[in-house]
N, C-alpha and C positions, 0 to 999 in steps of 0.2 A: 809382871806383865798383865796387862787386862784381857779379860778372855773375850772374845764376839758373843755379846745377848742374844740367844735367841730373841727375833721378834716377837715372836707367840705368846713369850710368857713376862712379857716387859706389863706391866700396867702401865692402863692408858695416864698421859698423860695432860692434864685440861688445862691451860691457858684462859687468862681474862683479862682484855681490857680496861686500862683507866682512863680515865678521859683522854688525855691526852697521845694513847693511840697504842701505849707501852707495854709489854705483857705485865703485869700484877704479882702470880704467882704460878709457878706452877705447882699441882697439886694431884696424887692418882685417884681417881674416876673407882669408884666403891661401887661396883655395883650387887645391890643386897639379892641374893636366892633365898627362895622362902626354905625352909627347912625339909626335911623329909618327914617328918612328922606332921606339917601341917599338910603337905603335899597329897600323903596318907589319909590326912580328915577331909581333904577337899574330895578326892578319888572316893572314898568312901561313901560322902554324901551324894556326891552324885551317881554311884551304884544305887544307892537306893532309894532315890529321885524314880532314874529309870527303870529301877523294879516295881514299885510302887508301881509307874505307869502304864509296866505290863501287864499285871495287876489287873486292872482297870479296862484294857483294853479287852482282856481274855474275858471275863463276867462281861462287860456291854456284847463282846462277841457270842459266849455263851447264853446273855438275854432273846439275841437278835433270832439264834438259832430256835430256841424253844418258843418263842414270839411264834415265831414263821414254823413251828411241828404246829404247835394252834391253831393256827389262822386256817393250814394245811384241813387240818383235819373235822374243821367244822365249813371249810367249805365242800367236803367231801359229805359230810353228814346233814348238810343243807342245802346241796344242792339242787334237787328236784323240788324244793320251797314252793318256788312260782306256780311252777307244774302242777305242783298237788292239789294249789290252790284252785286255778282254772278245773280242774278233774273237781272238785268238790261239788260247784252248779251239776255236773253229768250224774252225778248222785243223788245227788236232791232233787233228780227229774226220774232216775228210774223210782227212785222209792216210794214219791208222789205218785208213779201210772201203777204200783204194786196197790197203795193203797184205796182209789178207791174202788169202791163194792162193786156195781154193778155198770160196768163197763160195760162197752161193747170194741168188735174185733176193729171196729172203724176209728173207735175213741184211741187202742191203744196202737192203732198204728199208726195215727198221727202222733200221739205222743211220743213213738221210739223215733218216727223223723224228725221231729225238734228235737228229741235229746241227741239224734247223730247231729245234725247240724251243731249243735254244741261243745261237742266233741272234736270236731272239723273245725272248729272256731279254733279250739285248744290248737290244735293241731296246728291248728297254721302259726297262730301268736308265738309257738315256737318252732317253727320253720320244722318240723315233721309231716315231711311230704309222701304222696303215695306212688309207687312203682307202675305205674303202666306198661308194660312190654309186649303187649300183645304188638303182632305186626312187626318189632321189631326181631336185630339180629341177639339169638341168644348172647348173651355176659354172665361167665361164671362168676364176675364179681358181682352182678346186682341180680344172678336168678337161680336158680336149682332145677336142675332139670329134673322131673320126677320119671318121666318116659318120654318116647319118640315113637311115632308115629307116622305112617305115607299122608304126603300132601302134596299140594300143588302149589303150595309155598316153596318157594327156595330152601335149601340145607340148613341146619341147626337157626329156624324160624321162627320164634313163639308163635304158637298156636292157641293155646290157651292156659287161663293163669286160674290156679286151682285155689290157691291161697295169694292178696295180696302182699309186697311187700310193703318197706316203709326204710325211708333215709329220716335220718337227723343232720341237718347242715350238708354237709357231703359224703358221711360218713353212712354205709347198709348200716340199719339195727336189728333187719332182719330180710331176710331175699326172701322173691318172689319164688314162689310151687309154681313151675309153668311143662305145661306139655309142646316139644320141640318138633320140630319138620323133620324128617330122617332122606336121605338122600333115596328117589322109585330103584328099587334092585330093578336089577337089569333079565 
């Protein structure tokens, strides 16, 4: 008696048709599976390729990081180069004024005014602005109160500027030293 065969364990039969449409023969189709050695060799080659790509990506990342550090260091080192170049003209004017032998007070005054204009122009080019707080409400972000005095102005109003303050773009680089009004005592 024949035992029923498990259909999963049966070899697949292939039939080819001849010209008349009849089955010519039935032969088992054999799938050729790669050997374990071939699979291992392929996996090792793939692993080596991926490792190489990873090493290259890691090296590229490290090079980019180092390049960025150098760029940042240079930016810090040479950030004031353009501003320094503008100040050289002011320095030249001051040295020229001191080099004059028999200058009068009026000549010195005129020279100082021209030098001040050069400096103001340099400040303007680099967006350095003077803080003008007289008559304004005291702002602790822009002003530093040195003292408070009785005044007819509203309390906490800037009465006098002892030293000008300066802003670079929107950042205070030196607060103005000011005198503020205080509330009158009753």
